[in-house]
N, CA, C, O and the ligand as a Tripos MOL2 file, in Angstrom:
@<TRIPOS>MOLECULE
protein
  305   303    77     0     0
PROTEIN
NO_CHARGES

@<TRIPOS>ATOM
      1 N         164.2280  161.0610   87.9770 N.3       1 MET1
      2 CA        162.8320  160.7270   87.6650 C.3       1 MET1
      3 C         162.3610  160.1090   89.0860 C.2       1 MET1
      4 O         162.9080  159.2160   89.7340 O.2       1 MET1
      5 N         161.3360  160.7490   89.3450 N.am      2 ILE2
      6 CA        160.5520  160.3210   90.6260 C.3       2 ILE2
      7 C         159.5240  159.1300   90.3730 C.2       2 ILE2
      8 O         158.6150  159.2510   89.5510 O.2       2 ILE2
      9 N         159.7230  157.9370   91.1470 N.am      3 ASP3
     10 CA        158.9010  156.7760   90.8710 C.3       3 ASP3
     11 C         157.4910  157.0840   91.4420 C.2       3 ASP3
     12 O         157.3140  157.4380   92.6080 O.2       3 ASP3
     13 N         156.4280  156.9110   90.4620 N.am      4 GLU4
     14 CA        155.1660  157.4350   90.9080 C.3       4 GLU4
     15 C         154.2950  156.0480   90.9390 C.2       4 GLU4
     16 O         153.1640  156.0870   91.4230 O.2       4 GLU4
     17 N         154.7520  154.9890   90.4930 N.am      5 LEU5
     18 CA        154.1490  153.6550   90.3540 C.3       5 LEU5
     19 C         153.6120  153.2850   91.8400 C.2       5 LEU5
     20 O         154.2740  153.1210   92.8650 O.2       5 LEU5
     21 N         152.3560  153.2120   91.6650 N.am      6 GLY6
     22 CA        151.3280  152.8160   92.6510 C.3       6 GLY6
     23 C         150.5460  153.8910   93.3260 C.2       6 GLY6
     24 O         149.4950  153.6870   93.9340 O.2       6 GLY6
     25 N         151.1750  155.1490   93.1670 N.am      7 ASN7
     26 CA        150.6240  156.4760   93.7330 C.3       7 ASN7
     27 C         149.2480  156.5360   93.3880 C.2       7 ASN7
     28 O         148.8570  155.8800   92.4230 O.2       7 ASN7
     29 N         148.4180  157.2720   94.0830 N.am      8 LYS8
     30 CA        147.0260  157.7740   93.7050 C.3       8 LYS8
     31 C         146.8630  159.1630   93.7170 C.2       8 LYS8
     32 O         147.2490  159.7050   94.7530 O.2       8 LYS8
     33 N         146.3290  159.9930   92.7250 N.am      9 TYR9
     34 CA        146.2700  161.3120   92.7790 C.3       9 TYR9
     35 C         144.6700  161.5380   92.4770 C.2       9 TYR9
     36 O         144.1320  161.5030   91.3700 O.2       9 TYR9
     37 N         144.1760  161.7290   93.4890 N.am     10 SER10
     38 CA        142.6730  162.2260   93.2500 C.3      10 SER10
     39 C         141.8070  160.9470   92.7420 C.2      10 SER10
     40 O         141.4790  160.0200   93.4820 O.2      10 SER10
     41 N         141.4880  161.0460   91.3560 N.am     11 ARG11
     42 CA        140.7320  159.8400   90.8070 C.3      11 ARG11
     43 C         141.8780  158.8180   90.1310 C.2      11 ARG11
     44 O         141.6280  157.6260   89.9520 O.2      11 ARG11
     45 N         142.9490  159.3230   89.8380 N.am     12 LEU12
     46 CA        144.1170  158.7260   89.1230 C.3      12 LEU12
     47 C         145.1550  157.7770   89.9070 C.2      12 LEU12
     48 O         145.8080  158.1730   90.8730 O.2      12 LEU12
     49 N         145.2190  156.6240   89.4350 N.am     13 TYR13
     50 CA        146.0990  155.5630   89.8990 C.3      13 TYR13
     51 C         146.9600  154.9520   89.0700 C.2      13 TYR13
     52 O         146.6540  154.1430   88.1940 O.2      13 TYR13
     53 N         148.2280  155.4040   89.3880 N.am     14 VAL14
     54 CA        149.4760  155.1140   88.6750 C.3      14 VAL14
     55 C         149.7820  153.6000   88.3580 C.2      14 VAL14
     56 O         150.2340  152.9510   89.3020 O.2      14 VAL14
     57 N         149.6190  153.0290   87.2990 N.am     15 ILE15
     58 CA        149.8500  151.7470   86.8430 C.3      15 ILE15
     59 C         151.0320  151.2520   86.2770 C.2      15 ILE15
     60 O         151.5030  150.1160   86.3440 O.2      15 ILE15
     61 N         151.5240  152.4350   85.6110 N.am     16 ALA16
     62 CA        152.7100  151.7600   84.7060 C.3      16 ALA16
     63 C         153.7390  152.9480   84.1950 C.2      16 ALA16
     64 O         153.1690  154.0390   84.2160 O.2      16 ALA16
     65 N         154.7220  152.9990   83.8710 N.am     17 LEU17
     66 CA        155.6310  153.9020   83.3920 C.3      17 LEU17
     67 C         155.2860  153.8140   81.9670 C.2      17 LEU17
     68 O         155.2160  152.6930   81.4630 O.2      17 LEU17
     69 N         155.0460  154.9260   81.2110 N.am     18 ALA18
     70 CA        154.8220  155.0270   79.7660 C.3      18 ALA18
     71 C         155.9940  154.8740   79.2040 C.2      18 ALA18
     72 O         157.0550  155.1700   79.7530 O.2      18 ALA18
     73 N         155.8620  154.3360   77.9130 N.am     19 ASP19
     74 CA        157.0890  154.3410   76.9550 C.3      19 ASP19
     75 C         157.4970  155.6350   76.4330 C.2      19 ASP19
     76 O         158.6520  155.8890   76.0910 O.2      19 ASP19
     77 N         156.4350  156.5180   76.3760 N.am     20 GLU20
     78 CA        156.6410  157.7240   75.7040 C.3      20 GLU20
     79 C         157.0410  158.9010   76.8630 C.2      20 GLU20
     80 O         156.6890  158.8070   78.0380 O.2      20 GLU20
     81 N         157.7170  159.8510   76.4000 N.am     21 ARG21
     82 CA        158.0890  161.1180   77.0540 C.3      21 ARG21
     83 C         157.3470  162.1080   76.7440 C.2      21 ARG21
     84 O         157.0320  162.1450   75.5540 O.2      21 ARG21
     85 N         156.8850  163.0740   77.5170 N.am     22 ILE22
     86 CA        156.1940  164.2650   77.1180 C.3      22 ILE22
     87 C         157.1880  165.4350   77.6210 C.2      22 ILE22
     88 O         157.4710  165.6220   78.8050 O.2      22 ILE22
     89 N         157.6850  166.2150   76.5020 N.am     23 ASN23
     90 CA        158.5390  167.1290   76.5510 C.3      23 ASN23
     91 C         159.8940  166.8530   77.3580 C.2      23 ASN23
     92 O         160.4660  167.6430   78.1090 O.2      23 ASN23
     93 N         160.2560  165.5980   77.0400 N.am     24 GLY24
     94 CA        161.4660  165.0300   77.6950 C.3      24 GLY24
     95 C         161.1280  164.6720   79.1380 C.2      24 GLY24
     96 O         162.0970  164.4140   79.8510 O.2      24 GLY24
     97 N         159.9830  164.6170   79.6560 N.am     25 GLN25
     98 CA        159.6190  164.1380   81.0500 C.3      25 GLN25
     99 C         158.9560  163.0010   81.0880 C.2      25 GLN25
    100 O         158.0550  162.7710   80.2810 O.2      25 GLN25
    101 N         159.3010  162.1760   81.9960 N.am     26 ALA26
    102 CA        158.7610  160.9570   82.1960 C.3      26 ALA26
    103 C         157.0940  160.9990   82.3100 C.2      26 ALA26
    104 O         156.6390  161.9960   82.8710 O.2      26 ALA26
    105 N         156.2540  160.1120   81.8800 N.am     27 ALA27
    106 CA        154.8970  160.1950   81.8040 C.3      27 ALA27
    107 C         154.4730  158.7850   82.4400 C.2      27 ALA27
    108 O         155.1950  157.7920   82.5320 O.2      27 ALA27
    109 N         153.3180  158.9000   82.8040 N.am     28 TRP28
    110 CA        152.7810  157.7120   83.4970 C.3      28 TRP28
    111 C         151.3600  157.2910   82.9220 C.2      28 TRP28
    112 O         150.5260  158.1080   82.5320 O.2      28 TRP28
    113 N         151.1960  155.9520   82.9190 N.am     29 ILE29
    114 CA        149.7910  155.4300   82.5100 C.3      29 ILE29
    115 C         149.0640  155.4220   83.8390 C.2      29 ILE29
    116 O         149.4460  154.7250   84.7790 O.2      29 ILE29
    117 N         148.0950  156.1480   83.8880 N.am     30 CYS30
    118 CA        147.1610  156.1800   85.0560 C.3      30 CYS30
    119 C         145.9110  155.6430   84.7510 C.2      30 CYS30
    120 O         145.4090  155.8740   83.6510 O.2      30 CYS30
    121 N         145.2350  154.8220   85.7460 N.am     31 GLU31
    122 CA        143.9730  154.3200   85.4990 C.3      31 GLU31
    123 C         142.9510  155.2240   86.4060 C.2      31 GLU31
    124 O         143.1260  155.4770   87.5980 O.2      31 GLU31
    125 N         142.0750  155.5710   85.7680 N.am     32 CYS32
    126 CA        141.1460  156.5280   86.2550 C.3      32 CYS32
    127 C         140.0360  155.7120   87.1980 C.2      32 CYS32
    128 O         139.8540  154.5210   86.9460 O.2      32 CYS32
    129 N         139.3550  156.2940   88.1920 N.am     33 GLN33
    130 CA        138.2680  155.7500   88.8420 C.3      33 GLN33
    131 C         136.9650  155.4260   88.0700 C.2      33 GLN33
    132 O         136.1140  154.6150   88.4350 O.2      33 GLN33
    133 N         136.9400  156.1550   86.9850 N.am     34 CYS34
    134 CA        135.7030  155.9100   86.3920 C.3      34 CYS34
    135 C         135.9260  154.8430   85.1730 C.2      34 CYS34
    136 O         135.0670  154.6320   84.3170 O.2      34 CYS34
    137 N         137.2780  154.1620   85.2180 N.am     35 GLY35
    138 CA        137.5180  153.2400   84.3060 C.3      35 GLY35
    139 C         138.0460  153.4690   83.0380 C.2      35 GLY35
    140 O         138.1750  152.6190   82.1580 O.2      35 GLY35
    141 N         138.4420  155.0280   82.9530 N.am     36 GLY36
    142 CA        139.1860  155.3380   81.8950 C.3      36 GLY36
    143 C         140.6910  155.3780   82.1990 C.2      36 GLY36
    144 O         141.1410  155.0420   83.2940 O.2      36 GLY36
    145 N         141.4340  155.7980   81.1910 N.am     37 SER37
    146 CA        142.8770  155.7170   81.5790 C.3      37 SER37
    147 C         143.5790  156.7790   80.7510 C.2      37 SER37
    148 O         143.0730  157.1750   79.7010 O.2      37 SER37
    149 N         144.8040  157.2740   81.2280 N.am     38 ARG38
    150 CA        145.3970  158.6020   80.4540 C.3      38 ARG38
    151 C         146.9770  158.6110   80.8900 C.2      38 ARG38
    152 O         147.3570  158.2870   82.0150 O.2      38 ARG38
    153 N         147.7200  158.9730   79.9740 N.am     39 VAL39
    154 CA        149.1090  159.1840   80.1800 C.3      39 VAL39
    155 C         149.1960  160.7670   80.8200 C.2      39 VAL39
    156 O         148.5910  161.7320   80.3530 O.2      39 VAL39
    157 N         149.9470  160.7860   81.8030 N.am     40 VAL40
    158 CA        150.0610  161.8450   82.2830 C.3      40 VAL40
    159 C         151.6530  162.2760   83.0100 C.2      40 VAL40
    160 O         152.2630  161.4800   83.7240 O.2      40 VAL40
    161 N         152.0440  163.3250   82.7590 N.am     41 ARG41
    162 CA        153.3290  163.7540   83.1810 C.3      41 ARG41
    163 C         153.4080  163.6860   84.7440 C.2      41 ARG41
    164 O         152.4130  164.0370   85.3780 O.2      41 ARG41
    165 N         154.5600  163.2440   85.4240 N.am     42 GLY42
    166 CA        154.6320  163.1090   86.6850 C.3      42 GLY42
    167 C         154.4270  164.3880   87.4210 C.2      42 GLY42
    168 O         153.7870  164.3920   88.4730 O.2      42 GLY42
    169 N         155.0170  165.6340   86.8430 N.am     43 ASN43
    170 CA        154.7720  166.7330   87.6670 C.3      43 ASN43
    171 C         153.4040  167.2980   87.7660 C.2      43 ASN43
    172 O         153.0550  168.0120   88.7060 O.2      43 ASN43
    173 N         152.5360  166.9160   86.6460 N.am     44 LEU44
    174 CA        151.3180  167.3960   86.5920 C.3      44 LEU44
    175 C         150.6390  166.5680   87.6010 C.2      44 LEU44
    176 O         149.8140  167.1890   88.2710 O.2      44 LEU44
    177 N         150.7760  165.3500   87.8680 N.am     45 LEU45
    178 CA        149.9760  164.4890   88.7940 C.3      45 LEU45
    179 C         150.4810  165.1860   90.3400 C.2      45 LEU45
    180 O         149.6620  165.3840   91.2380 O.2      45 LEU45
    181 N         151.6610  165.4490   90.4520 N.am     46 ARG46
    182 CA        152.0790  166.0990   92.0410 C.3      46 ARG46
    183 C         151.6220  167.3400   92.1510 C.2      46 ARG46
    184 O         151.3430  167.7460   93.2790 O.2      46 ARG46
    185 N         151.4460  168.2120   90.9950 N.am     47 LYS47
    186 CA        151.0290  169.5120   91.3960 C.3      47 LYS47
    187 C         149.7070  169.3980   91.5300 C.2      47 LYS47
    188 O         149.1430  170.3080   92.1380 O.2      47 LYS47
    189 N         148.9560  168.3610   91.0480 N.am     48 GLY48
    190 CA        147.2780  168.3770   91.0550 C.3      48 GLY48
    191 C         146.7490  168.9560   90.2290 C.2      48 GLY48
    192 O         145.5840  169.3420   90.3290 O.2      48 GLY48
    193 N         147.5850  169.1750   89.0920 N.am     49 ILE49
    194 CA        146.9310  169.8110   87.9540 C.3      49 ILE49
    195 C         145.9560  168.9310   87.0100 C.2      49 ILE49
    196 O         144.9340  169.3230   86.4470 O.2      49 ILE49
    197 N         146.5320  167.6410   86.9790 N.am     50 THR50
    198 CA        145.7600  166.4080   86.3770 C.3      50 THR50
    199 C         145.1410  165.6800   87.3530 C.2      50 THR50
    200 O         145.8940  165.2900   88.2460 O.2      50 THR50
    201 N         143.9740  165.3790   87.4430 N.am     51 ARG51
    202 CA        143.4400  164.6340   88.5520 C.3      51 ARG51
    203 C         142.5270  163.5480   88.1800 C.2      51 ARG51
    204 O         142.1060  162.7720   89.0370 O.2      51 ARG51
    205 N         142.1490  163.4390   86.7500 N.am     52 SER52
    206 CA        141.5140  162.4510   86.3810 C.3      52 SER52
    207 C         141.6260  162.4260   84.8730 C.2      52 SER52
    208 O         142.2850  163.2800   84.2800 O.2      52 SER52
    209 N         140.9720  161.4300   84.2380 N.am     53 CYS53
    210 CA        141.1390  160.8240   82.7240 C.3      53 CYS53
    211 C         140.6360  162.2040   81.9060 C.2      53 CYS53
    212 O         140.9240  162.3920   80.7240 O.2      53 CYS53
    213 N         139.8410  163.1410   82.7120 N.am     54 GLY54
    214 CA        138.9850  164.0620   81.9500 C.3      54 GLY54
    215 C         137.4560  164.0720   82.4880 C.2      54 GLY54
    216 O         136.6120  164.9220   82.2050 O.2      54 GLY54
    217 N         137.2960  163.0380   83.2550 N.am     55 CYS55
    218 CA        135.9310  162.8560   83.5910 C.3      55 CYS55
    219 C         135.5510  163.8860   84.6270 C.2      55 CYS55
    220 O         134.3650  164.2040   84.7150 O.2      55 CYS55
    221 N         136.4570  164.4380   85.4240 N.am     56 LEU56
    222 CA        136.1160  165.2650   86.3870 C.3      56 LEU56
    223 C         135.7310  166.6090   85.9130 C.2      56 LEU56
    224 O         134.8950  167.2980   86.4980 O.2      56 LEU56
    225 N         136.4300  167.0140   84.7150 N.am     57 VAL57
    226 CA        136.2680  168.3060   83.9580 C.3      57 VAL57
    227 C         134.7120  168.1980   83.2140 C.2      57 VAL57
    228 O         133.8910  169.1150   83.1970 O.2      57 VAL57
    229 N         134.5420  166.9250   82.6460 N.am     58 ARG58
    230 CA        133.2660  166.6800   82.0950 C.3      58 ARG58
    231 C         131.9780  166.7760   82.9710 C.2      58 ARG58
    232 O         130.8300  167.0180   82.5960 O.2      58 ARG58
    233 N         132.4890  166.5050   84.3470 N.am     59 GLU59
    234 CA        131.1050  166.5370   85.2390 C.3      59 GLU59
    235 C         130.9460  168.0350   85.6450 C.2      59 GLU59
    236 O         129.8400  168.5720   85.7120 O.2      59 GLU59
    237 N         132.1860  168.7090   85.9250 N.am     60 ARG60
    238 CA        132.0150  170.0240   86.2840 C.3      60 ARG60
    239 C         131.3870  170.9600   85.2810 C.2      60 ARG60
    240 O         130.5230  171.7890   85.5700 O.2      60 ARG60
    241 N         131.9640  170.7330   83.9070 N.am     61 VAL61
    242 CA        131.2470  171.4920   82.8500 C.3      61 VAL61
    243 C         129.7120  171.3470   82.7880 C.2      61 VAL61
    244 O         128.9610  172.2880   82.5310 O.2      61 VAL61
    245 N         129.3210  170.1050   83.0430 N.am     62 ALA62
    246 CA        127.8500  169.6580   82.9400 C.3      62 ALA62
    247 C         127.2260  170.3870   83.9890 C.2      62 ALA62
    248 O         126.0620  170.7370   83.7890 O.2      62 ALA62
    249 N         127.7990  170.7020   85.1300 N.am     63 LYS63
    250 CA        127.1580  171.5610   86.2640 C.3      63 LYS63
    251 C         127.0140  172.8170   85.9990 C.2      63 LYS63
    252 O         126.0610  173.3920   86.5250 O.2      63 LYS63
    253 N         127.9020  173.5550   85.1320 N.am     64 GLN64
    254 CA        127.9610  174.9460   84.8960 C.3      64 GLN64
    255 C         127.3380  175.4540   83.7470 C.2      64 GLN64
    256 O         127.0180  174.8030   82.7530 O.2      64 GLN64
    257 N         127.1820  176.6730   83.9410 N.am     65 ALA65
    258 CA        126.6790  177.5980   82.7140 C.3      65 ALA65
    259 C         127.7810  177.4730   81.3900 C.2      65 ALA65
    260 O         128.9790  177.2400   81.5560 O.2      65 ALA65
    261 N         127.3240  177.6160   80.4370 N.am     66 PRO66
    262 CA        128.0790  177.3110   79.2790 C.3      66 PRO66
    263 C         129.4100  178.3510   79.3260 C.2      66 PRO66
    264 O         130.5600  177.9360   79.1780 O.2      66 PRO66
    265 N         129.1430  179.4560   79.5040 N.am     67 MET67
    266 CA        130.3090  180.5700   79.5230 C.3      67 MET67
    267 C         131.3990  180.1410   80.5650 C.2      67 MET67
    268 O         132.5840  180.2580   80.2530 O.2      67 MET67
    269 N         131.0650  179.6840   81.7060 N.am     68 ALA68
    270 CA        132.0310  179.2380   82.7760 C.3      68 ALA68
    271 C         132.6430  178.1190   82.3050 C.2      68 ALA68
    272 O         133.8590  177.9520   82.3980 O.2      68 ALA68
    273 N         131.8700  177.3110   81.7900 N.am     69 ALA69
    274 CA        132.6280  176.1110   81.1300 C.3      69 ALA69
    275 C         133.6150  176.3950   80.0760 C.2      69 ALA69
    276 O         134.6780  175.7750   80.0480 O.2      69 ALA69
    277 N         133.3280  177.2910   79.2150 N.am     70 ALA70
    278 CA        134.2950  177.7920   78.1590 C.3      70 ALA70
    279 C         135.6590  178.1470   78.6220 C.2      70 ALA70
    280 O         136.7040  177.7800   78.0850 O.2      70 ALA70
    281 N         135.5190  179.0500   79.8880 N.am     71 ILE71
    282 CA        136.7230  179.7870   80.4170 C.3      71 ILE71
    283 C         137.5420  178.6580   80.9950 C.2      71 ILE71
    284 O         138.7570  178.6350   80.8000 O.2      71 ILE71
    285 N         136.8680  177.6180   81.7710 N.am     72 ARG72
    286 CA        137.6390  176.7160   82.4230 C.3      72 ARG72
    287 C         138.1520  175.4640   81.4430 C.2      72 ARG72
    288 O         138.8970  174.6110   81.9250 O.2      72 ARG72
    289 N         137.7830  175.3950   80.2320 N.am     73 CYS73
    290 CA        137.9950  174.2970   79.3230 C.3      73 CYS73
    291 C         139.7860  174.1610   79.1410 C.2      73 CYS73
    292 O         140.6240  175.0610   79.0850 O.2      73 CYS73
    293 N         139.9160  172.9830   79.0910 N.am     74 GLY74
    294 CA        141.3770  172.6660   78.9640 C.3      74 GLY74
    295 C         142.0050  172.6600   80.4650 C.2      74 GLY74
    296 O         143.2190  172.4630   80.5220 O.2      74 GLY74
    297 N         141.4670  172.8090   81.4030 N.am     75 HIS75
    298 CA        142.2920  172.9280   82.6480 C.3      75 HIS75
    299 C         141.9440  171.6110   83.4080 C.2      75 HIS75
    300 O         140.8310  171.0920   83.3240 O.2      75 HIS75
    301 N         142.8350  171.1670   84.0600 N.am     76 ALA76
    302 CA        142.5780  169.8240   85.0370 C.3      76 ALA76
    303 C         142.0590  168.6730   84.5370 C.2      76 ALA76
    304 O         141.8810  167.7050   85.2760 O.2      76 ALA76
    305 ZN        137.8680  159.2660   84.4890 Zn       77 ZN77
@<TRIPOS>BOND
     1     1     2 1
     2     2     3 1
     3     3     4 2
     4     3     5 am
     5     5     6 1
     6     6     7 1
     7     7     8 2
     8     7     9 am
     9     9    10 1
    10    10    11 1
    11    11    12 2
    12    11    13 am
    13    13    14 1
    14    14    15 1
    15    15    16 2
    16    15    17 am
    17    17    18 1
    18    18    19 1
    19    19    20 2
    20    19    21 am
    21    21    22 1
    22    22    23 1
    23    23    24 2
    24    23    25 am
    25    25    26 1
    26    26    27 1
    27    27    28 2
    28    27    29 am
    29    29    30 1
    30    30    31 1
    31    31    32 2
    32    31    33 am
    33    33    34 1
    34    34    35 1
    35    35    36 2
    36    35    37 am
    37    37    38 1
    38    38    39 1
    39    39    40 2
    40    39    41 am
    41    41    42 1
    42    42    43 1
    43    43    44 2
    44    43    45 am
    45    45    46 1
    46    46    47 1
    47    47    48 2
    48    47    49 am
    49    49    50 1
    50    50    51 1
    51    51    52 2
    52    51    53 am
    53    53    54 1
    54    54    55 1
    55    55    56 2
    56    55    57 am
    57    57    58 1
    58    58    59 1
    59    59    60 2
    60    59    61 am
    61    61    62 1
    62    62    63 1
    63    63    64 2
    64    63    65 am
    65    65    66 1
    66    66    67 1
    67    67    68 2
    68    67    69 am
    69    69    70 1
    70    70    71 1
    71    71    72 2
    72    71    73 am
    73    73    74 1
    74    74    75 1
    75    75    76 2
    76    75    77 am
    77    77    78 1
    78    78    79 1
    79    79    80 2
    80    79    81 am
    81    81    82 1
    82    82    83 1
    83    83    84 2
    84    83    85 am
    85    85    86 1
    86    86    87 1
    87    87    88 2
    88    87    89 am
    89    89    90 1
    90    90    91 1
    91    91    92 2
    92    91    93 am
    93    93    94 1
    94    94    95 1
    95    95    96 2
    96    95    97 am
    97    97    98 1
    98    98    99 1
    99    99   100 2
   100    99   101 am
   101   101   102 1
   102   102   103 1
   103   103   104 2
   104   103   105 am
   105   105   106 1
   106   106   107 1
   107   107   108 2
   108   107   109 am
   109   109   110 1
   110   110   111 1
   111   111   112 2
   112   111   113 am
   113   113   114 1
   114   114   115 1
   115   115   116 2
   116   115   117 am
   117   117   118 1
   118   118   119 1
   119   119   120 2
   120   119   121 am
   121   121   122 1
   122   122   123 1
   123   123   124 2
   124   123   125 am
   125   125   126 1
   126   126   127 1
   127   127   128 2
   128   127   129 am
   129   129   130 1
   130   130   131 1
   131   131   132 2
   132   131   133 am
   133   133   134 1
   134   134   135 1
   135   135   136 2
   136   135   137 am
   137   137   138 1
   138   138   139 1
   139   139   140 2
   140   139   141 am
   141   141   142 1
   142   142   143 1
   143   143   144 2
   144   143   145 am
   145   145   146 1
   146   146   147 1
   147   147   148 2
   148   147   149 am
   149   149   150 1
   150   150   151 1
   151   151   152 2
   152   151   153 am
   153   153   154 1
   154   154   155 1
   155   155   156 2
   156   155   157 am
   157   157   158 1
   158   158   159 1
   159   159   160 2
   160   159   161 am
   161   161   162 1
   162   162   163 1
   163   163   164 2
   164   163   165 am
   165   165   166 1
   166   166   167 1
   167   167   168 2
   168   167   169 am
   169   169   170 1
   170   170   171 1
   171   171   172 2
   172   171   173 am
   173   173   174 1
   174   174   175 1
   175   175   176 2
   176   175   177 am
   177   177   178 1
   178   178   179 1
   179   179   180 2
   180   179   181 am
   181   181   182 1
   182   182   183 1
   183   183   184 2
   184   183   185 am
   185   185   186 1
   186   186   187 1
   187   187   188 2
   188   187   189 am
   189   189   190 1
   190   190   191 1
   191   191   192 2
   192   191   193 am
   193   193   194 1
   194   194   195 1
   195   195   196 2
   196   195   197 am
   197   197   198 1
   198   198   199 1
   199   199   200 2
   200   199   201 am
   201   201   202 1
   202   202   203 1
   203   203   204 2
   204   203   205 am
   205   205   206 1
   206   206   207 1
   207   207   208 2
   208   207   209 am
   209   209   210 1
   210   210   211 1
   211   211   212 2
   212   211   213 am
   213   213   214 1
   214   214   215 1
   215   215   216 2
   216   215   217 am
   217   217   218 1
   218   218   219 1
   219   219   220 2
   220   219   221 am
   221   221   222 1
   222   222   223 1
   223   223   224 2
   224   223   225 am
   225   225   226 1
   226   226   227 1
   227   227   228 2
   228   227   229 am
   229   229   230 1
   230   230   231 1
   231   231   232 2
   232   231   233 am
   233   233   234 1
   234   234   235 1
   235   235   236 2
   236   235   237 am
   237   237   238 1
   238   238   239 1
   239   239   240 2
   240   239   241 am
   241   241   242 1
   242   242   243 1
   243   243   244 2
   244   243   245 am
   245   245   246 1
   246   246   247 1
   247   247   248 2
   248   247   249 am
   249   249   250 1
   250   250   251 1
   251   251   252 2
   252   251   253 am
   253   253   254 1
   254   254   255 1
   255   255   256 2
   256   255   257 am
   257   257   258 1
   258   258   259 1
   259   259   260 2
   260   259   261 am
   261   261   262 1
   262   262   263 1
   263   263   264 2
   264   263   265 am
   265   265   266 1
   266   266   267 1
   267   267   268 2
   268   267   269 am
   269   269   270 1
   270   270   271 1
   271   271   272 2
   272   271   273 am
   273   273   274 1
   274   274   275 1
   275   275   276 2
   276   275   277 am
   277   277   278 1
   278   278   279 1
   279   279   280 2
   280   279   281 am
   281   281   282 1
   282   282   283 1
   283   283   284 2
   284   283   285 am
   285   285   286 1
   286   286   287 1
   287   287   288 2
   288   287   289 am
   289   289   290 1
   290   290   291 1
   291   291   292 2
   292   291   293 am
   293   293   294 1
   294   294   295 1
   295   295   296 2
   296   295   297 am
   297   297   298 1
   298   298   299 1
   299   299   300 2
   300   299   301 am
   301   301   302 1
   302   302   303 1
   303   303   304 2
@<TRIPOS>SUBSTRUCTURE
     1 MET1         2 RESIDUE 1 A MET
     2 ILE2         6 RESIDUE 1 A ILE
     3 ASP3        10 RESIDUE 1 A ASP
     4 GLU4        14 RESIDUE 1 A GLU
     5 LEU5        18 RESIDUE 1 A LEU
     6 GLY6        22 RESIDUE 1 A GLY
     7 ASN7        26 RESIDUE 1 A ASN
     8 LYS8        30 RESIDUE 1 A LYS
     9 TYR9        34 RESIDUE 1 A TYR
    10 SER10       38 RESIDUE 1 A SER
    11 ARG11       42 RESIDUE 1 A ARG
    12 LEU12       46 RESIDUE 1 A LEU
    13 TYR13       50 RESIDUE 1 A TYR
    14 VAL14       54 RESIDUE 1 A VAL
    15 ILE15       58 RESIDUE 1 A ILE
    16 ALA16       62 RESIDUE 1 A ALA
    17 LEU17       66 RESIDUE 1 A LEU
    18 ALA18       70 RESIDUE 1 A ALA
    19 ASP19       74 RESIDUE 1 A ASP
    20 GLU20       78 RESIDUE 1 A GLU
    21 ARG21       82 RESIDUE 1 A ARG
    22 ILE22       86 RESIDUE 1 A ILE
    23 ASN23       90 RESIDUE 1 A ASN
    24 GLY24       94 RESIDUE 1 A GLY
    25 GLN25       98 RESIDUE 1 A GLN
    26 ALA26      102 RESIDUE 1 A ALA
    27 ALA27      106 RESIDUE 1 A ALA
    28 TRP28      110 RESIDUE 1 A TRP
    29 ILE29      114 RESIDUE 1 A ILE
    30 CYS30      118 RESIDUE 1 A CYS
    31 GLU31      122 RESIDUE 1 A GLU
    32 CYS32      126 RESIDUE 1 A CYS
    33 GLN33      130 RESIDUE 1 A GLN
    34 CYS34      134 RESIDUE 1 A CYS
    35 GLY35      138 RESIDUE 1 A GLY
    36 GLY36      142 RESIDUE 1 A GLY
    37 SER37      146 RESIDUE 1 A SER
    38 ARG38      150 RESIDUE 1 A ARG
    39 VAL39      154 RESIDUE 1 A VAL
    40 VAL40      158 RESIDUE 1 A VAL
    41 ARG41      162 RESIDUE 1 A ARG
    42 GLY42      166 RESIDUE 1 A GLY
    43 ASN43      170 RESIDUE 1 A ASN
    44 LEU44      174 RESIDUE 1 A LEU
    45 LEU45      178 RESIDUE 1 A LEU
    46 ARG46      182 RESIDUE 1 A ARG
    47 LYS47      186 RESIDUE 1 A LYS
    48 GLY48      190 RESIDUE 1 A GLY
    49 ILE49      194 RESIDUE 1 A ILE
    50 THR50      198 RESIDUE 1 A THR
    51 ARG51      202 RESIDUE 1 A ARG
    52 SER52      206 RESIDUE 1 A SER
    53 CYS53      210 RESIDUE 1 A CYS
    54 GLY54      214 RESIDUE 1 A GLY
    55 CYS55      218 RESIDUE 1 A CYS
    56 LEU56      222 RESIDUE 1 A LEU
    57 VAL57      226 RESIDUE 1 A VAL
    58 ARG58      230 RESIDUE 1 A ARG
    59 GLU59      234 RESIDUE 1 A GLU
    60 ARG60      238 RESIDUE 1 A ARG
    61 VAL61      242 RESIDUE 1 A VAL
    62 ALA62      246 RESIDUE 1 A ALA
    63 LYS63      250 RESIDUE 1 A LYS
    64 GLN64      254 RESIDUE 1 A GLN
    65 ALA65      258 RESIDUE 1 A ALA
    66 PRO66      262 RESIDUE 1 A PRO
    67 MET67      266 RESIDUE 1 A MET
    68 ALA68      270 RESIDUE 1 A ALA
    69 ALA69      274 RESIDUE 1 A ALA
    70 ALA70      278 RESIDUE 1 A ALA
    71 ILE71      282 RESIDUE 1 A ILE
    72 ARG72      286 RESIDUE 1 A ARG
    73 CYS73      290 RESIDUE 1 A CYS
    74 GLY74      294 RESIDUE 1 A GLY
    75 HIS75      298 RESIDUE 1 A HIS
    76 ALA76      302 RESIDUE 1 A ALA
    77 ZN77       305 GROUP 0 **** ****
């Protein structure tokens, strides 16, 4: 397991190791810049797949046409 404690990935700051495992992998409790929080798998953080609590996606969707938002929904 790679220790992610204290790391920062985009808007997420890793504050603790989560008790739960996701698909057998270590998950981390991350605090988002917006004040939200989210439990994220370490590899998703490192690959840059999860970069916020969801607020980045919400902001992007708000700026896009509904069709484009639907296509991208569920990513990042
Ligand atoms: Zn956020």
